[in-house]
ZAZA-647759 format. One record per residue: residue number from 1; chain; x, y, z of N, C-alpha, C, O in turn; residue in three letters. Coordinates in steps of 0.02 Angstrom, whole numbers, plus 50000, padded with zeros to 5 digits. Example, Ala and Ser with C-alpha at 12.3 -4.5 7.8 and 13.67 -1.06 7.14 Angstrom:
<vexzas>
<vexza><nr>1</nr><kette>A</kette><n_X>50660</n_X><n_Y>49716</n_Y><n_Z>50390</n_Z><ca_X>50615</ca_X><ca_Y>49775</ca_Y><ca_Z>50390</ca_Z><c_X>50660</c_X><c_Y>49835</c_Y><c_Z>50390</c_Z><o_X>50712</o_X><o_Y>49834</o_Y><o_Z>50423</o_Z><rest>ALA</rest></vexza>
<vexza><nr>2</nr><kette>A</kette><n_X>50642</n_X><n_Y>49888</n_Y><n_Z>50354</n_Z><ca_X>50684</ca_X><ca_Y>49947</ca_Y><ca_Z>50357</ca_Z><c_X>50645</c_X><c_Y>50002</c_Y><c_Z>50394</c_Z><o_X>50670</o_X><o_Y>50057</o_Y><o_Z>50402</o_Z><rest>SER</rest></vexza>
</vexzas>
This chain:
<vexzas>
<vexza><nr>1</nr><kette>A</kette><n_X>48365</n_X><n_Y>52429</n_Y><n_Z>49447</n_Z><ca_X>48412</ca_X><ca_Y>52446</ca_Y><ca_Z>49505</ca_Z><c_X>48454</c_X><c_Y>52388</c_Y><c_Z>49531</c_Z><o_X>48426</o_X><o_Y>52338</o_Y><o_Z>49553</o_Z><rest>UNK</rest></vexza>
<vexza><nr>2</nr><kette>A</kette><n_X>48520</n_X><n_Y>52393</n_Y><n_Z>49530</n_Z><ca_X>48559</ca_X><ca_Y>52351</ca_Y><ca_Z>49522</ca_Z><c_X>48555</c_X><c_Y>52317</c_Y><c_Z>49608</c_Z><o_X>48540</o_X><o_Y>52358</o_Y><o_Z>49651</o_Z><rest>UNK</rest></vexza>
<vexza><nr>3</nr><kette>A</kette><n_X>48567</n_X><n_Y>52250</n_Y><n_Z>49629</n_Z><ca_X>48564</ca_X><ca_Y>52197</ca_Y><ca_Z>49677</ca_Z><c_X>48627</c_X><c_Y>52206</c_Y><c_Z>49714</c_Z><o_X>48631</o_X><o_Y>52175</o_Y><o_Z>49767</o_Z><rest>UNK</rest></vexza>
<vexza><nr>4</nr><kette>A</kette><n_X>48674</n_X><n_Y>52241</n_Y><n_Z>49697</n_Z><ca_X>48755</ca_X><ca_Y>52237</ca_Y><ca_Z>49704</ca_Z><c_X>48773</c_X><c_Y>52298</c_Y><c_Z>49766</c_Z><o_X>48750</o_X><o_Y>52355</o_Y><o_Z>49762</o_Z><rest>UNK</rest></vexza>
<vexza><nr>5</nr><kette>A</kette><n_X>48806</n_X><n_Y>52282</n_Y><n_Z>49808</n_Z><ca_X>48815</ca_X><ca_Y>52319</ca_Y><ca_Z>49858</ca_Z><c_X>48844</c_X><c_Y>52387</c_Y><c_Z>49833</c_Z><o_X>48883</o_X><o_Y>52384</o_Y><o_Z>49785</o_Z><rest>UNK</rest></vexza>
<vexza><nr>6</nr><kette>A</kette><n_X>48833</n_X><n_Y>52437</n_Y><n_Z>49854</n_Z><ca_X>48850</ca_X><ca_Y>52508</ca_Y><ca_Z>49823</ca_Z><c_X>48917</c_X><c_Y>52516</c_Y><c_Z>49862</c_Z><o_X>48922</o_X><o_Y>52511</o_Y><o_Z>49923</o_Z><rest>UNK</rest></vexza>
<vexza><nr>7</nr><kette>A</kette><n_X>48976</n_X><n_Y>52528</n_Y><n_Z>49813</n_Z><ca_X>49052</ca_X><ca_Y>52545</ca_Y><ca_Z>49859</ca_Z><c_X>49047</c_X><c_Y>52618</c_Y><c_Z>49904</c_Z><o_X>49010</o_X><o_Y>52667</o_Y><o_Z>49899</o_Z><rest>UNK</rest></vexza>
<vexza><nr>8</nr><kette>A</kette><n_X>49093</n_X><n_Y>52603</n_Y><n_Z>49942</n_Z><ca_X>49111</ca_X><ca_Y>52675</ca_Y><ca_Z>49981</ca_Z><c_X>49111</c_X><c_Y>52723</c_Y><c_Z>49947</c_Z><o_X>49085</o_X><o_Y>52766</o_Y><o_Z>49983</o_Z><rest>UNK</rest></vexza>
<vexza><nr>9</nr><kette>A</kette><n_X>49124</n_X><n_Y>52745</n_Y><n_Z>49898</n_Z><ca_X>49123</ca_X><ca_Y>52818</ca_Y><ca_Z>49869</ca_Z><c_X>49042</c_X><c_Y>52828</c_Y><c_Z>49859</c_Z><o_X>49019</o_X><o_Y>52883</o_Y><o_Z>49875</o_Z><rest>UNK</rest></vexza>
<vexza><nr>10</nr><kette>A</kette><n_X>49007</n_X><n_Y>52789</n_Y><n_Z>49840</n_Z><ca_X>48933</ca_X><ca_Y>52796</ca_Y><ca_Z>49827</ca_Z><c_X>48906</c_X><c_Y>52804</c_Y><c_Z>49896</c_Z><o_X>48883</o_X><o_Y>52858</o_Y><o_Z>49918</o_Z><rest>UNK</rest></vexza>
<vexza><nr>11</nr><kette>A</kette><n_X>48909</n_X><n_Y>52749</n_Y><n_Z>49928</n_Z><ca_X>48899</ca_X><ca_Y>52784</ca_Y><ca_Z>50021</ca_Z><c_X>48912</c_X><c_Y>52837</c_Y><c_Z>50044</c_Z><o_X>48869</o_X><o_Y>52870</o_Y><o_Z>50074</o_Z><rest>UNK</rest></vexza>
<vexza><nr>12</nr><kette>A</kette><n_X>48971</n_X><n_Y>52858</n_Y><n_Z>50036</n_Z><ca_X>48991</ca_X><ca_Y>52912</ca_Y><ca_Z>50054</ca_Z><c_X>48970</c_X><c_Y>52968</c_Y><c_Z>50033</c_Z><o_X>48976</o_X><o_Y>53015</o_Y><o_Z>50073</o_Z><rest>UNK</rest></vexza>
<vexza><nr>13</nr><kette>A</kette><n_X>48934</n_X><n_Y>52984</n_Y><n_Z>49953</n_Z><ca_X>48919</ca_X><ca_Y>53033</ca_Y><ca_Z>49920</ca_Z><c_X>48850</c_X><c_Y>53043</c_Y><c_Z>49944</c_Z><o_X>48827</o_X><o_Y>53098</o_Y><o_Z>49958</o_Z><rest>UNK</rest></vexza>
<vexza><nr>14</nr><kette>A</kette><n_X>48812</n_X><n_Y>52973</n_Y><n_Z>49949</n_Z><ca_X>48740</ca_X><ca_Y>52970</ca_Y><ca_Z>49978</ca_Z><c_X>48738</c_X><c_Y>53010</c_Y><c_Z>50058</c_Z><o_X>48695</o_X><o_Y>53050</o_Y><o_Z>50076</o_Z><rest>UNK</rest></vexza>
<vexza><nr>15</nr><kette>A</kette><n_X>48790</n_X><n_Y>52990</n_Y><n_Z>50093</n_Z><ca_X>48794</ca_X><ca_Y>53024</ca_Y><ca_Z>50176</ca_Z><c_X>48800</c_X><c_Y>53097</c_Y><c_Z>50158</c_Z><o_X>48758</o_X><o_Y>53134</o_Y><o_Z>50185</o_Z><rest>UNK</rest></vexza>
<vexza><nr>16</nr><kette>A</kette><n_X>48853</n_X><n_Y>53129</n_Y><n_Z>50111</n_Z><ca_X>48860</ca_X><ca_Y>53197</ca_Y><ca_Z>50113</ca_Z><c_X>48815</c_X><c_Y>53233</c_Y><c_Z>50080</c_Z><o_X>48824</o_X><o_Y>53294</o_Y><o_Z>50086</o_Z><rest>UNK</rest></vexza>
<vexza><nr>17</nr><kette>A</kette><n_X>48762</n_X><n_Y>53213</n_Y><n_Z>50041</n_Z><ca_X>48708</ca_X><ca_Y>53248</ca_Y><ca_Z>50012</ca_Z><c_X>48662</c_X><c_Y>53275</c_Y><c_Z>50066</c_Z><o_X>48631</o_X><o_Y>53242</o_Y><o_Z>50108</o_Z><rest>UNK</rest></vexza>
<vexza><nr>18</nr><kette>A</kette><n_X>48664</n_X><n_Y>53341</n_Y><n_Z>50059</n_Z><ca_X>48587</ca_X><ca_Y>53358</ca_Y><ca_Z>50108</ca_Z><c_X>48532</c_X><c_Y>53348</c_Y><c_Z>50094</c_Z><o_X>48488</o_X><o_Y>53346</o_Y><o_Z>50138</o_Z><rest>UNK</rest></vexza>
<vexza><nr>19</nr><kette>A</kette><n_X>48520</n_X><n_Y>53340</n_Y><n_Z>50029</n_Z><ca_X>48440</ca_X><ca_Y>53302</ca_Y><ca_Z>50001</ca_Z><c_X>48426</c_X><c_Y>53261</c_Y><c_Z>50038</c_Z><o_X>48366</o_X><o_Y>53255</o_Y><o_Z>50050</o_Z><rest>UNK</rest></vexza>
<vexza><nr>20</nr><kette>A</kette><n_X>48485</n_X><n_Y>53209</n_Y><n_Z>50076</n_Z><ca_X>48455</ca_X><ca_Y>53159</ca_Y><ca_Z>50091</ca_Z><c_X>48453</c_X><c_Y>53158</c_Y><c_Z>50175</c_Z><o_X>48448</o_X><o_Y>53106</o_Y><o_Z>50208</o_Z><rest>UNK</rest></vexza>
<vexza><nr>21</nr><kette>A</kette><n_X>48456</n_X><n_Y>53213</n_Y><n_Z>50197</n_Z><ca_X>48441</ca_X><ca_Y>53236</ca_Y><ca_Z>50269</ca_Z><c_X>48387</c_X><c_Y>53282</c_Y><c_Z>50283</c_Z><o_X>48397</o_X><o_Y>53343</o_Y><o_Z>50282</o_Z><rest>UNK</rest></vexza>
<vexza><nr>22</nr><kette>A</kette><n_X>48326</n_X><n_Y>53254</n_Y><n_Z>50297</n_Z><ca_X>48278</ca_X><ca_Y>53303</ca_Y><ca_Z>50303</ca_Z><c_X>48270</c_X><c_Y>53335</c_Y><c_Z>50373</c_Z><o_X>48280</o_X><o_Y>53306</o_Y><o_Z>50426</o_Z><rest>UNK</rest></vexza>
<vexza><nr>23</nr><kette>A</kette><n_X>48253</n_X><n_Y>53393</n_Y><n_Z>50366</n_Z><ca_X>48271</ca_X><ca_Y>53449</ca_Y><ca_Z>50439</ca_Z><c_X>48331</c_X><c_Y>53443</c_Y><c_Z>50452</c_Z><o_X>48343</o_X><o_Y>53476</o_Y><o_Z>50502</o_Z><rest>UNK</rest></vexza>
<vexza><nr>24</nr><kette>A</kette><n_X>48389</n_X><n_Y>53409</n_Y><n_Z>50426</n_Z><ca_X>48460</ca_X><ca_Y>53419</ca_Y><ca_Z>50442</ca_Z><c_X>48478</c_X><c_Y>53344</c_Y><c_Z>50498</c_Z><o_X>48529</o_X><o_Y>53333</o_Y><o_Z>50530</o_Z><rest>UNK</rest></vexza>
<vexza><nr>25</nr><kette>A</kette><n_X>48438</n_X><n_Y>53318</n_Y><n_Z>50496</n_Z><ca_X>48440</ca_X><ca_Y>53259</ca_Y><ca_Z>50558</ca_Z><c_X>48408</c_X><c_Y>53195</c_Y><c_Z>50536</c_Z><o_X>48426</o_X><o_Y>53142</o_Y><o_Z>50562</o_Z><rest>UNK</rest></vexza>
<vexza><nr>26</nr><kette>A</kette><n_X>48361</n_X><n_Y>53196</n_Y><n_Z>50491</n_Z><ca_X>48331</ca_X><ca_Y>53114</ca_Y><ca_Z>50482</ca_Z><c_X>48348</c_X><c_Y>53107</c_Y><c_Z>50411</c_Z><o_X>48334</o_X><o_Y>53147</o_Y><o_Z>50366</o_Z><rest>UNK</rest></vexza>
<vexza><nr>27</nr><kette>A</kette><n_X>48382</n_X><n_Y>53051</n_Y><n_Z>50406</n_Z><ca_X>48413</ca_X><ca_Y>53025</ca_Y><ca_Z>50345</ca_Z><c_X>48355</c_X><c_Y>52982</c_Y><c_Z>50311</c_Z><o_X>48323</o_X><o_Y>52940</o_Y><o_Z>50342</o_Z><rest>UNK</rest></vexza>
<vexza><nr>28</nr><kette>A</kette><n_X>48341</n_X><n_Y>53002</n_Y><n_Z>50230</n_Z><ca_X>48293</ca_X><ca_Y>52973</ca_Y><ca_Z>50204</ca_Z><c_X>48312</c_X><c_Y>52952</c_Y><c_Z>50122</c_Z><o_X>48297</o_X><o_Y>52994</o_Y><o_Z>50079</o_Z><rest>UNK</rest></vexza>
<vexza><nr>29</nr><kette>A</kette><n_X>48327</n_X><n_Y>52921</n_Y><n_Z>50110</n_Z><ca_X>48377</ca_X><ca_Y>52895</ca_Y><ca_Z>50054</ca_Z><c_X>48349</c_X><c_Y>52828</c_Y><c_Z>50019</c_Z><o_X>48368</o_X><o_Y>52772</o_Y><o_Z>50038</o_Z><rest>UNK</rest></vexza>
<vexza><nr>30</nr><kette>A</kette><n_X>48298</n_X><n_Y>52837</n_Y><n_Z>49959</n_Z><ca_X>48274</ca_X><ca_Y>52770</ca_Y><ca_Z>49934</ca_Z><c_X>48319</c_X><c_Y>52716</c_Y><c_Z>49907</c_Z><o_X>48308</o_X><o_Y>52656</o_Y><o_Z>49905</o_Z><rest>UNK</rest></vexza>
<vexza><nr>31</nr><kette>A</kette><n_X>48378</n_X><n_Y>52755</n_Y><n_Z>49884</n_Z><ca_X>48424</ca_X><ca_Y>52716</ca_Y><ca_Z>49856</ca_Z><c_X>48464</c_X><c_Y>52675</c_Y><c_Z>49892</c_Z><o_X>48493</o_X><o_Y>52628</o_Y><o_Z>49866</o_Z><rest>UNK</rest></vexza>
<vexza><nr>32</nr><kette>A</kette><n_X>48469</n_X><n_Y>52694</n_Y><n_Z>49970</n_Z><ca_X>48508</ca_X><ca_Y>52674</ca_Y><ca_Z>50014</ca_Z><c_X>48467</c_X><c_Y>52606</c_Y><c_Z>50042</c_Z><o_X>48412</o_X><o_Y>52619</o_Y><o_Z>50066</o_Z><rest>UNK</rest></vexza>
<vexza><nr>33</nr><kette>A</kette><n_X>48485</n_X><n_Y>52537</n_Y><n_Z>50042</n_Z><ca_X>48455</ca_X><ca_Y>52499</ca_Y><ca_Z>50072</ca_Z><c_X>48464</c_X><c_Y>52484</c_Y><c_Z>50142</c_Z><o_X>48426</o_X><o_Y>52449</o_Y><o_Z>50176</o_Z><rest>UNK</rest></vexza>
<vexza><nr>34</nr><kette>A</kette><n_X>48531</n_X><n_Y>52521</n_Y><n_Z>50168</n_Z><ca_X>48532</ca_X><ca_Y>52524</ca_Y><ca_Z>50229</ca_Z><c_X>48490</c_X><c_Y>52524</c_Y><c_Z>50282</c_Z><o_X>48446</o_X><o_Y>52561</o_Y><o_Z>50262</o_Z><rest>UNK</rest></vexza>
<vexza><nr>35</nr><kette>A</kette><n_X>48472</n_X><n_Y>52504</n_Y><n_Z>50343</n_Z><ca_X>48433</ca_X><ca_Y>52506</ca_Y><ca_Z>50383</ca_Z><c_X>48456</c_X><c_Y>52555</c_Y><c_Z>50423</c_Z><o_X>48424</o_X><o_Y>52607</o_Y><o_Z>50429</o_Z><rest>UNK</rest></vexza>
<vexza><nr>36</nr><kette>A</kette><n_X>48522</n_X><n_Y>52544</n_Y><n_Z>50459</n_Z><ca_X>48549</ca_X><ca_Y>52595</ca_Y><ca_Z>50516</ca_Z><c_X>48626</c_X><c_Y>52621</c_Y><c_Z>50466</c_Z><o_X>48679</o_X><o_Y>52590</o_Y><o_Z>50468</o_Z><rest>UNK</rest></vexza>
<vexza><nr>37</nr><kette>A</kette><n_X>48613</n_X><n_Y>52677</n_Y><n_Z>50431</n_Z><ca_X>48674</ca_X><ca_Y>52706</ca_Y><ca_Z>50410</ca_Z><c_X>48699</c_X><c_Y>52762</c_Y><c_Z>50471</c_Z><o_X>48665</o_X><o_Y>52776</o_Y><o_Z>50520</o_Z><rest>UNK</rest></vexza>
<vexza><nr>38</nr><kette>A</kette><n_X>48766</n_X><n_Y>52788</n_Y><n_Z>50455</n_Z><ca_X>48797</ca_X><ca_Y>52813</ca_Y><ca_Z>50500</ca_Z><c_X>48760</c_X><c_Y>52893</c_Y><c_Z>50506</c_Z><o_X>48735</o_X><o_Y>52923</o_Y><o_Z>50459</o_Z><rest>UNK</rest></vexza>
<vexza><nr>39</nr><kette>A</kette><n_X>48765</n_X><n_Y>52916</n_Y><n_Z>50567</n_Z><ca_X>48740</ca_X><ca_Y>52975</ca_Y><ca_Z>50583</ca_Z><c_X>48773</c_X><c_Y>53033</c_Y><c_Z>50534</c_Z><o_X>48821</o_X><o_Y>53014</o_Y><o_Z>50500</o_Z><rest>UNK</rest></vexza>
<vexza><nr>40</nr><kette>A</kette><n_X>48753</n_X><n_Y>53097</n_Y><n_Z>50527</n_Z><ca_X>48797</ca_X><ca_Y>53140</ca_Y><ca_Z>50503</ca_Z><c_X>48861</c_X><c_Y>53154</c_Y><c_Z>50528</c_Z><o_X>48907</o_X><o_Y>53153</o_Y><o_Z>50488</o_Z><rest>UNK</rest></vexza>
<vexza><nr>41</nr><kette>A</kette><n_X>48876</n_X><n_Y>53169</n_Y><n_Z>50602</n_Z><ca_X>48938</ca_X><ca_Y>53155</ca_Y><ca_Z>50636</ca_Z><c_X>48957</c_X><c_Y>53072</c_Y><c_Z>50644</c_Z><o_X>48936</o_X><o_Y>53035</o_Y><o_Z>50689</o_Z><rest>UNK</rest></vexza>
<vexza><nr>42</nr><kette>A</kette><n_X>48996</n_X><n_Y>53054</n_Y><n_Z>50598</n_Z><ca_X>48987</ca_X><ca_Y>52981</ca_Y><ca_Z>50596</ca_Z><c_X>49018</c_X><c_Y>52947</c_Y><c_Z>50662</c_Z><o_X>49011</o_X><o_Y>52887</o_Y><o_Z>50672</o_Z><rest>UNK</rest></vexza>
<vexza><nr>43</nr><kette>A</kette><n_X>49056</n_X><n_Y>52994</n_Y><n_Z>50712</n_Z><ca_X>49079</ca_X><ca_Y>52961</ca_Y><ca_Z>50761</ca_Z><c_X>49040</c_X><c_Y>52952</c_Y><c_Z>50814</c_Z><o_X>49058</o_X><o_Y>52922</o_Y><o_Z>50864</o_Z><rest>UNK</rest></vexza>
<vexza><nr>44</nr><kette>A</kette><n_X>48974</n_X><n_Y>52983</n_Y><n_Z>50805</n_Z><ca_X>48907</ca_X><ca_Y>52987</ca_Y><ca_Z>50862</ca_Z><c_X>48861</c_X><c_Y>52918</c_Y><c_Z>50841</c_Z><o_X>48802</o_X><o_Y>52912</o_Y><o_Z>50858</o_Z><rest>UNK</rest></vexza>
<vexza><nr>45</nr><kette>A</kette><n_X>48886</n_X><n_Y>52883</n_Y><n_Z>50816</n_Z><ca_X>48847</ca_X><ca_Y>52811</ca_Y><ca_Z>50798</ca_Z><c_X>48790</c_X><c_Y>52803</c_Y><c_Z>50743</c_Z><o_X>48803</o_X><o_Y>52828</o_Y><o_Z>50688</o_Z><rest>UNK</rest></vexza>
<vexza><nr>46</nr><kette>A</kette><n_X>48743</n_X><n_Y>52779</n_Y><n_Z>50749</n_Z><ca_X>48699</ca_X><ca_Y>52765</ca_Y><ca_Z>50675</ca_Z><c_X>48641</c_X><c_Y>52796</c_Y><c_Z>50692</c_Z><o_X>48628</o_X><o_Y>52819</o_Y><o_Z>50748</o_Z><rest>UNK</rest></vexza>
<vexza><nr>47</nr><kette>A</kette><n_X>48606</n_X><n_Y>52797</n_Y><n_Z>50643</n_Z><ca_X>48535</ca_X><ca_Y>52821</ca_Y><ca_Z>50635</ca_Z><c_X>48501</c_X><c_Y>52784</c_Y><c_Z>50601</c_Z><o_X>48524</o_X><o_Y>52730</o_Y><o_Z>50582</o_Z><rest>UNK</rest></vexza>
<vexza><nr>48</nr><kette>A</kette><n_X>48422</n_X><n_Y>52808</n_Y><n_Z>50585</n_Z><ca_X>48385</ca_X><ca_Y>52749</ca_Y><ca_Z>50551</ca_Z><c_X>48374</c_X><c_Y>52789</c_Y><c_Z>50476</c_Z><o_X>48367</o_X><o_Y>52850</o_Y><o_Z>50471</o_Z><rest>UNK</rest></vexza>
<vexza><nr>49</nr><kette>A</kette><n_X>48375</n_X><n_Y>52741</n_Y><n_Z>50418</n_Z><ca_X>48360</ca_X><ca_Y>52766</ca_Y><ca_Z>50360</ca_Z><c_X>48273</c_X><c_Y>52759</c_Y><c_Z>50345</c_Z><o_X>48243</o_X><o_Y>52708</o_Y><o_Z>50330</o_Z><rest>UNK</rest></vexza>
<vexza><nr>50</nr><kette>A</kette><n_X>48248</n_X><n_Y>52819</n_Y><n_Z>50353</n_Z><ca_X>48182</ca_X><ca_Y>52817</ca_Y><ca_Z>50365</ca_Z><c_X>48134</c_X><c_Y>52813</c_Y><c_Z>50298</c_Z><o_X>48073</o_X><o_Y>52818</o_Y><o_Z>50296</o_Z><rest>UNK</rest></vexza>
<vexza><nr>51</nr><kette>A</kette><n_X>48186</n_X><n_Y>52802</n_Y><n_Z>50239</n_Z><ca_X>48144</ca_X><ca_Y>52780</ca_Y><ca_Z>50179</ca_Z><c_X>48143</c_X><c_Y>52702</c_Y><c_Z>50173</c_Z><o_X>48116</o_X><o_Y>52671</o_Y><o_Z>50127</o_Z><rest>UNK</rest></vexza>
<vexza><nr>52</nr><kette>A</kette><n_X>48171</n_X><n_Y>52680</n_Y><n_Z>50217</n_Z><ca_X>48171</ca_X><ca_Y>52587</ca_Y><ca_Z>50219</ca_Z><c_X>48121</c_X><c_Y>52568</c_Y><c_Z>50253</c_Z><o_X>48116</o_X><o_Y>52569</o_Y><o_Z>50315</o_Z><rest>UNK</rest></vexza>
<vexza><nr>53</nr><kette>A</kette><n_X>48072</n_X><n_Y>52547</n_Y><n_Z>50205</n_Z><ca_X>47997</ca_X><ca_Y>52528</ca_Y><ca_Z>50258</ca_Z><c_X>48010</c_X><c_Y>52459</c_Y><c_Z>50319</c_Z><o_X>47965</o_X><o_Y>52438</o_Y><o_Z>50355</o_Z><rest>UNK</rest></vexza>
<vexza><nr>54</nr><kette>A</kette><n_X>48086</n_X><n_Y>52431</n_Y><n_Z>50319</n_Z><ca_X>48090</ca_X><ca_Y>52398</ca_Y><ca_Z>50368</ca_Z><c_X>48120</c_X><c_Y>52436</c_Y><c_Z>50432</c_Z><o_X>48106</o_X><o_Y>52422</o_Y><o_Z>50490</o_Z><rest>UNK</rest></vexza>
<vexza><nr>55</nr><kette>A</kette><n_X>48152</n_X><n_Y>52476</n_Y><n_Z>50415</n_Z><ca_X>48171</ca_X><ca_Y>52537</ca_Y><ca_Z>50482</ca_Z><c_X>48114</c_X><c_Y>52573</c_Y><c_Z>50513</c_Z><o_X>48119</o_X><o_Y>52596</o_Y><o_Z>50570</o_Z><rest>UNK</rest></vexza>
<vexza><nr>56</nr><kette>A</kette><n_X>48055</n_X><n_Y>52578</n_Y><n_Z>50473</n_Z><ca_X>47992</ca_X><ca_Y>52613</ca_Y><ca_Z>50502</ca_Z><c_X>47950</c_X><c_Y>52554</c_Y><c_Z>50552</c_Z><o_X>47923</o_X><o_Y>52569</o_Y><o_Z>50606</o_Z><rest>UNK</rest></vexza>
<vexza><nr>57</nr><kette>A</kette><n_X>47951</n_X><n_Y>52487</n_Y><n_Z>50522</n_Z><ca_X>47927</ca_X><ca_Y>52423</ca_Y><ca_Z>50571</ca_Z><c_X>47979</c_X><c_Y>52419</c_Y><c_Z>50632</c_Z><o_X>47959</o_X><o_Y>52414</o_Y><o_Z>50690</o_Z><rest>UNK</rest></vexza>
<vexza><nr>58</nr><kette>A</kette><n_X>48038</n_X><n_Y>52422</n_Y><n_Z>50617</n_Z><ca_X>48084</ca_X><ca_Y>52416</ca_Y><ca_Z>50686</ca_Z><c_X>48066</c_X><c_Y>52483</c_Y><c_Z>50717</c_Z><o_X>48052</o_X><o_Y>52468</o_Y><o_Z>50775</o_Z><rest>UNK</rest></vexza>
<vexza><nr>59</nr><kette>A</kette><n_X>48062</n_X><n_Y>52524</n_Y><n_Z>50712</n_Z><ca_X>48061</ca_X><ca_Y>52577</ca_Y><ca_Z>50767</ca_Z><c_X>47985</c_X><c_Y>52588</c_Y><c_Z>50790</c_Z><o_X>47979</o_X><o_Y>52629</o_Y><o_Z>50836</o_Z><rest>UNK</rest></vexza>
<vexza><nr>60</nr><kette>A</kette><n_X>47905</n_X><n_Y>52548</n_Y><n_Z>50758</n_Z><ca_X>47851</ca_X><ca_Y>52544</ca_Y><ca_Z>50790</ca_Z><c_X>47871</c_X><c_Y>52488</c_Y><c_Z>50830</c_Z><o_X>47862</o_X><o_Y>52495</o_Y><o_Z>50890</o_Z><rest>UNK</rest></vexza>
<vexza><nr>61</nr><kette>A</kette><n_X>47895</n_X><n_Y>52439</n_Y><n_Z>50810</n_Z><ca_X>47906</ca_X><ca_Y>52364</ca_Y><ca_Z>50849</ca_Z><c_X>47936</c_X><c_Y>52394</c_Y><c_Z>50918</c_Z><o_X>47903</o_X><o_Y>52384</o_Y><o_Z>50969</o_Z><rest>UNK</rest></vexza>
<vexza><nr>62</nr><kette>A</kette><n_X>47988</n_X><n_Y>52425</n_Y><n_Z>50923</n_Z><ca_X>48018</ca_X><ca_Y>52448</ca_Y><ca_Z>50977</ca_Z><c_X>47985</c_X><c_Y>52480</c_Y><c_Z>51015</c_Z><o_X>47979</o_X><o_Y>52465</o_Y><o_Z>51075</o_Z><rest>UNK</rest></vexza>
<vexza><nr>63</nr><kette>A</kette><n_X>47949</n_X><n_Y>52546</n_Y><n_Z>50981</n_Z><ca_X>47909</ca_X><ca_Y>52593</ca_Y><ca_Z>51014</ca_Z><c_X>47853</c_X><c_Y>52561</c_Y><c_Z>51056</c_Z><o_X>47835</o_X><o_Y>52585</o_Y><o_Z>51110</o_Z><rest>UNK</rest></vexza>
<vexza><nr>64</nr><kette>A</kette><n_X>47819</n_X><n_Y>52491</n_Y><n_Z>51021</n_Z><ca_X>47777</ca_X><ca_Y>52464</ca_Y><ca_Z>51055</ca_Z><c_X>47802</c_X><c_Y>52424</c_Y><c_Z>51111</c_Z><o_X>47768</o_X><o_Y>52428</o_Y><o_Z>51163</o_Z><rest>UNK</rest></vexza>
<vexza><nr>65</nr><kette>A</kette><n_X>47862</n_X><n_Y>52380</n_Y><n_Z>51113</n_Z><ca_X>47888</ca_X><ca_Y>52363</ca_Y><ca_Z>51163</ca_Z><c_X>47907</c_X><c_Y>52404</c_Y><c_Z>51208</c_Z><o_X>47899</o_X><o_Y>52375</o_Y><o_Z>51262</o_Z><rest>UNK</rest></vexza>
<vexza><nr>66</nr><kette>A</kette><n_X>47925</n_X><n_Y>52449</n_Y><n_Z>51216</n_Z><ca_X>47948</ca_X><ca_Y>52504</ca_Y><ca_Z>51275</ca_Z><c_X>47867</c_X><c_Y>52514</c_Y><c_Z>51314</c_Z><o_X>47854</o_X><o_Y>52508</o_Y><o_Z>51374</o_Z><rest>UNK</rest></vexza>
<vexza><nr>67</nr><kette>A</kette><n_X>47818</n_X><n_Y>52533</n_Y><n_Z>51256</n_Z><ca_X>47757</ca_X><ca_Y>52554</ca_Y><ca_Z>51303</ca_Z><c_X>47722</c_X><c_Y>52495</c_Y><c_Z>51326</c_Z><o_X>47678</o_X><o_Y>52500</o_Y><o_Z>51368</o_Z><rest>UNK</rest></vexza>
<vexza><nr>68</nr><kette>A</kette><n_X>47739</n_X><n_Y>52442</n_Y><n_Z>51303</n_Z><ca_X>47705</ca_X><ca_Y>52374</ca_Y><ca_Z>51336</ca_Z><c_X>47743</c_X><c_Y>52360</c_Y><c_Z>51397</c_Z><o_X>47711</o_X><o_Y>52336</o_Y><o_Z>51444</o_Z><rest>UNK</rest></vexza>
<vexza><nr>69</nr><kette>A</kette><n_X>47814</n_X><n_Y>52371</n_Y><n_Z>51407</n_Z><ca_X>47859</ca_X><ca_Y>52359</ca_Y><ca_Z>51454</ca_Z><c_X>47828</c_X><c_Y>52430</c_Y><c_Z>51521</c_Z><o_X>47816</o_X><o_Y>52418</o_Y><o_Z>51580</o_Z><rest>UNK</rest></vexza>
<vexza><nr>70</nr><kette>A</kette><n_X>47824</n_X><n_Y>52489</n_Y><n_Z>51494</n_Z><ca_X>47808</ca_X><ca_Y>52540</ca_Y><ca_Z>51535</ca_Z><c_X>47735</c_X><c_Y>52537</c_Y><c_Z>51578</c_Z><o_X>47722</o_X><o_Y>52557</o_Y><o_Z>51635</o_Z><rest>UNK</rest></vexza>
<vexza><nr>71</nr><kette>A</kette><n_X>47693</n_X><n_Y>52503</n_Y><n_Z>51526</n_Z><ca_X>47623</ca_X><ca_Y>52492</ca_Y><ca_Z>51563</ca_Z><c_X>47603</c_X><c_Y>52433</c_Y><c_Z>51601</c_Z><o_X>47545</o_X><o_Y>52425</o_Y><o_Z>51619</o_Z><rest>UNK</rest></vexza>
<vexza><nr>72</nr><kette>A</kette><n_X>47656</n_X><n_Y>52385</n_Y><n_Z>51616</n_Z><ca_X>47639</ca_X><ca_Y>52322</ca_Y><ca_Z>51640</ca_Z><c_X>47668</c_X><c_Y>52336</c_Y><c_Z>51705</c_Z><o_X>47667</o_X><o_Y>52293</o_Y><o_Z>51750</o_Z><rest>UNK</rest></vexza>
</vexzas>
């Protein structure tokens, strides 16, 4: 796998591929190393690339932080 950043055309191709969207709303692409790619409707912000292990750690950490604050 190349360590170069993918060009805009490749990023757009990945984003538009329905196979990279599980249940139409969860982005899952092992080739895309971004943690926060744009949502399907790009004007709505960003989502999480659930194929990136770092993004899962960030989600779990954020959930633990919220629960800790909630129960203190």
